[in-house]
C-alpha positions, -999 to +999 in steps of 0.1 A: -417+417-292-391+425-318-360+446-312-354+473-339-318+483-348-304+505-375-283+492-403-250+505-386-257+489-354-267+457-371-233+457-389-212+464-358-232+440-335-242+412-358-227+384-336-245+396-306-277+401-326-274+365-340-269+352-303-302+370-294-319+354-324-306+320-313-325+326-280-358+332-298-355+371-301-368+386-334-345+415-348-359+442-373-333+462-391-343+497-402-328+522-425-335+559-415-363+545-391-381+525-418-380+486-412-364+469-442-356+434-429-364+409-401-341+383-387-357+353-370-344+319-358-341+293-385-359+260-375-348+231-395-377+213-411-386+180-395-380+151-418-409+127-422-403+091-412-393+069-442-423+048-439-446+078-442-436+087-477-464+085-502-455+076-537-477+085-566-483+059-594-497+025-597-494+001-567-463-022-568-469-059-564-449-072-535-438-102-555-413-080-574-391-083-544-391-121-544-359-138-554-355-145-591-360-181-603-332-200-622-350-195-655-353-157-648-315-156-639-307-174-671-328-150-691-308-121-676-275-138-683-268-142-646-265-180-646 
């Protein structure tokens, strides 16, 4: 259940309210008894493992990662 505080209380007790939010509490800030904002703990999105990335586009032939031949190196001016 959320704790409701007025704007003045939120301004004067922000550090305490943030500590409560870190513990999982939900805080609702009200002006003249009317809720205007909700503070909840931020959960960092989990990163997908690198191998699970799905790339769009045509498939890439694994041979593109093969070492270049001497002829290819000469064409690129690397020999």
